C-alpha positions in Angstrom: -15.5 -1.3 18.5 -11.8 -2.4 18.2 -10.4 -2.9 14.7 -8.8 -6.2 15.8 -11.8 -8.6 16.1 -10.0 -12.0 16.7 -6.6 -12.3 18.2 -5.3 -15.9 18.9 -1.8 -16.4 20.4 -0.4 -19.8 21.0 -3.8 -21.3 21.2 -3.7 -25.0 22.1 -6.5 -27.5 22.7 -5.8 -31.0 23.9 -8.3 -33.8 24.5 -7.6 -36.8 26.7 -4.4 -37.5 28.6 -1.4 -39.9 28.3 -1.8 -42.5 25.7 -5.2 -41.1 24.6 -4.0 -37.5 24.3 -5.1 -35.8 21.1 -3.8 -32.4 20.1 -6.6 -30.7 18.2 -5.0 -27.2 18.1 -1.3 -26.7 18.3 0.1 -23.2 19.0 -2.4 -21.5 16.7 -1.7 -17.8 16.2 -3.5 -15.4 13.9 -5.4 -12.1 13.8 -8.6 -11.0 12.0 -9.5 -7.4 11.4 -13.0 -5.8 11.5 -14.8 -6.0 8.2 -12.8 -8.9 6.8 -14.3 -11.9 5.1 -12.0 -14.7 6.3 -12.1 -18.3 5.2 -10.6 -21.1 7.4 -9.7 -23.8 5.0 -8.9 -27.4 6.1 -9.6 -31.0 5.5 -11.8 -33.1 7.8 -9.9 -33.7 11.1 -7.7 -30.6 10.7 -9.1 -28.9 13.8 -11.5 -26.5 12.0 -14.5 -27.3 14.2 -12.4 -27.2 17.4 -11.2 -23.7 16.4 -14.7 -22.6 15.6 -15.8 -23.9 19.0 -13.1 -21.8 20.7 -14.2 -18.6 18.9 -17.8 -19.4 19.8 -16.9 -19.9 23.4 -18.4 -23.4 23.3 -15.3 -24.8 25.0 -12.2 -23.3 26.5 -8.5 -23.7 25.4 -6.0 -25.9 27.2 -3.5 -23.0 27.0 -2.8 -19.9 25.0 -4.9 -16.8 24.5 -8.0 -16.0 22.5 -9.5 -12.5 22.4 -12.6 -11.4 20.5 -13.1 -7.6 20.4 -10.5 -7.3 23.0 -12.1 -9.6 25.5 -10.2 -12.7 26.7 -12.5 -15.8 26.2 -10.5 -18.2 28.2 -11.3 -16.7 31.6 -15.1 -16.4 31.1 -17.5 -18.2 33.4 -20.7 -19.8 32.0 -22.8 -16.7 32.4 -20.2 -14.5 30.6 -19.9 -17.1 27.8 -23.7 -17.1 27.3 -23.8 -13.3 27.2 -20.9 -13.2 24.7 -22.7 -15.6 22.4 -25.9 -13.7 22.7 -24.5 -10.2 22.0 -21.4 -10.6 20.0 -21.9 -13.6 17.7 -24.2 -14.8 14.9 -24.0 -18.5 13.9 -24.8 -20.2 10.6 -24.3 -24.0 10.5 -24.3 -26.6 7.7 -27.4 -28.1 9.3 -30.1 -25.5 9.5 -31.2 -26.2 13.0 -34.6 -24.6 12.4 -37.5 -25.4 14.8 -39.8 -27.5 12.7 -43.0 -26.3 14.4 -42.2 -22.6 13.9 -42.6 -20.6 10.7 -39.6 -18.9 9.0 -40.7 -15.6 10.7 -41.1 -17.3 14.1 -37.7 -19.0 13.8 -36.0 -15.6 13.2 -38.1 -13.7 15.6 -37.2 -16.2 18.4 -33.5 -15.1 18.1 -34.5 -11.4 17.7 -36.5 -11.5 21.0 -33.4 -12.6 22.9 -31.3 -9.6 21.7 -33.6 -6.6 21.7 -36.9 -5.0 21.1 -39.2 -4.9 18.0 -38.4 -8.6 17.3 -41.2 -9.0 14.7 -40.2 -6.0 12.7 -36.5 -7.0 12.7 -37.4 -10.5 11.7 -39.5 -9.2 8.8 -36.8 -6.9 7.7 -34.0 -9.5 7.6 -36.2 -12.1 5.8 -36.9 -9.6 3.1 -33.1 -8.9 2.9 -32.5 -12.6 2.3 -35.2 -12.9 -0.3 -37.8 -14.7 1.8 -40.3 -12.0 2.5 -43.0 -14.0 0.7 -42.2 -17.2 2.5 -42.2 -15.8 6.1 -45.3 -17.8 7.1 -44.1 -21.1 5.7 -42.8 -23.9 8.0 -39.4 -25.4 7.3 -40.9 -28.5 5.8 -42.5 -26.2 3.2 -39.2 -24.7 2.2 -36.4 -26.0 0.0 -32.9 -26.7 1.4 -31.6 -23.4 0.1 -34.6 -21.5 1.5 -34.1 -23.1 4.9 -30.4 -22.1 4.9 -31.5 -18.6 4.0 -33.7 -18.6 7.1 -30.6 -19.8 9.1 -28.6 -16.9 7.6 -31.4 -14.5 8.6 -31.2 -15.8 12.2 -27.5 -15.2 12.2 -27.9 -11.6 10.9 -31.0 -10.5 12.9 -28.9 -9.7 16.0 -26.7 -7.5 13.8 -23.6 -9.2 15.3 -20.1 -7.8 14.8 -18.9 -11.4 14.1 -20.7 -14.0 12.1 -19.4 -17.6 12.4 -20.3 -19.9 9.5 -19.5 -23.7 9.7 -19.7 -25.3 6.2 -22.9 -23.2 5.4 -23.2 -24.5 1.9 -22.1 -28.1 2.4 -25.7 -29.6 2.1 -26.8 -27.4 -0.8 -26.7 -27.5 -4.6 -24.2 -25.2 -6.4 -27.0 -22.7 -7.3 -28.3 -22.6 -3.7 -24.8 -22.3 -2.4 -24.1 -19.3 -4.5 -27.1 -17.5 -3.1 -26.0 -18.2 0.5 -22.4 -17.1 -0.3 -23.7 -13.9 -1.9 -25.6 -13.1 1.3 -22.6 -13.8 3.5 -20.3 -11.7 1.3 -22.8 -8.8 1.4 -22.8 -9.0 5.2 -19.3 -7.5 5.2 -20.0 -4.8 2.7 -20.3 -2.0 5.2 -16.9 -2.8 6.8 -18.5 -3.2 10.2 -19.3 -6.9 10.3 -16.7 -9.7 10.1 -17.4 -13.1 8.6 -15.4 -16.1 9.6 -16.3 -19.1 7.4 -15.0 -22.6 7.9 -14.9 -24.9 4.8 -13.0 -27.7 3.2 -13.8 -26.3 -0.3 -10.8 -24.4 -1.7 -13.1 -22.8 -4.4 -15.0 -20.9 -1.7 -11.7 -19.5 -0.4 -11.4 -17.6 -3.7 -14.0 -15.1 -2.5 -12.3 -14.4 0.8 -10.3 -11.3 1.8 -8.0 -13.7 3.8 -7.5 -17.4 3.7 -6.2 -19.3 6.8 -5.1 -22.9 6.1 -5.3 -25.4 9.0 -3.5 -28.8 8.9 -3.2 -31.1 11.9 -4.2 -28.4 14.3 -1.6 -25.9 13.0 -2.0 -22.7 10.9 0.2 -23.6 7.8 -0.9 -20.7 5.6 -2.2 -17.1 5.9 -2.7 -15.3 2.6 -4.5 -12.2 1.3 -6.6 -12.4 -1.8 -5.6 -9.3 -3.8 -8.7 -9.7 -6.0 -11.4 -11.7 -4.3 -13.9 -13.2 -6.7 -17.7 -13.1 -6.4 -19.5 -16.4 -5.9 -21.0 -16.1 -9.4 -17.5 -15.8 -10.8 -16.3 -18.9 -9.0 -19.3 -21.2 -9.5 -21.0 -19.6 -12.5 
């Protein structure tokens, strides 16, 4: 696996044409190394979601280059994009997107089945890892918001993806619930093999990152290294 996980060069995304043209990403250039916990910080409308959609291969760029693990995303067809998302990425969103008629275990096992064998065993293992071993047979309606988000994290981790994309994962949670989720995501990079790319508007969350990219009006306006990243408990405790 290459050490350079994300490589964006002159990435540009434009919606509409003529008078309705909107530049969502404007010559975005940055790199992310394997094992880094990177926070993309920006206000609403800065282009964060558009950039996340580019990395997730949910849409293609207007121009420029975006490589993940050395593979150019812009030239992929639909089948290649689907395989890329299946094998290379884990997703954690602000809205949990759990299937309400499935238990916590079934929600996680559903993702595990797509990506390999022993789905039930893998689902059990990752639910224990996120502290929900005793809630595996509960439905989403029987879980708190924080517990539902932990199931969502478990779904993101069960594939053991090299890159975990997180879009405002604590935005709908209390501070206490958010700290639990951030601890789990921070732990995900502890072995140096998995990279976490987290999008947020909250500058306090950026204090726990190895690197902080700042996005304004579709442009990268800051790229700094945290010499001494803080733990979630230190930030919010």
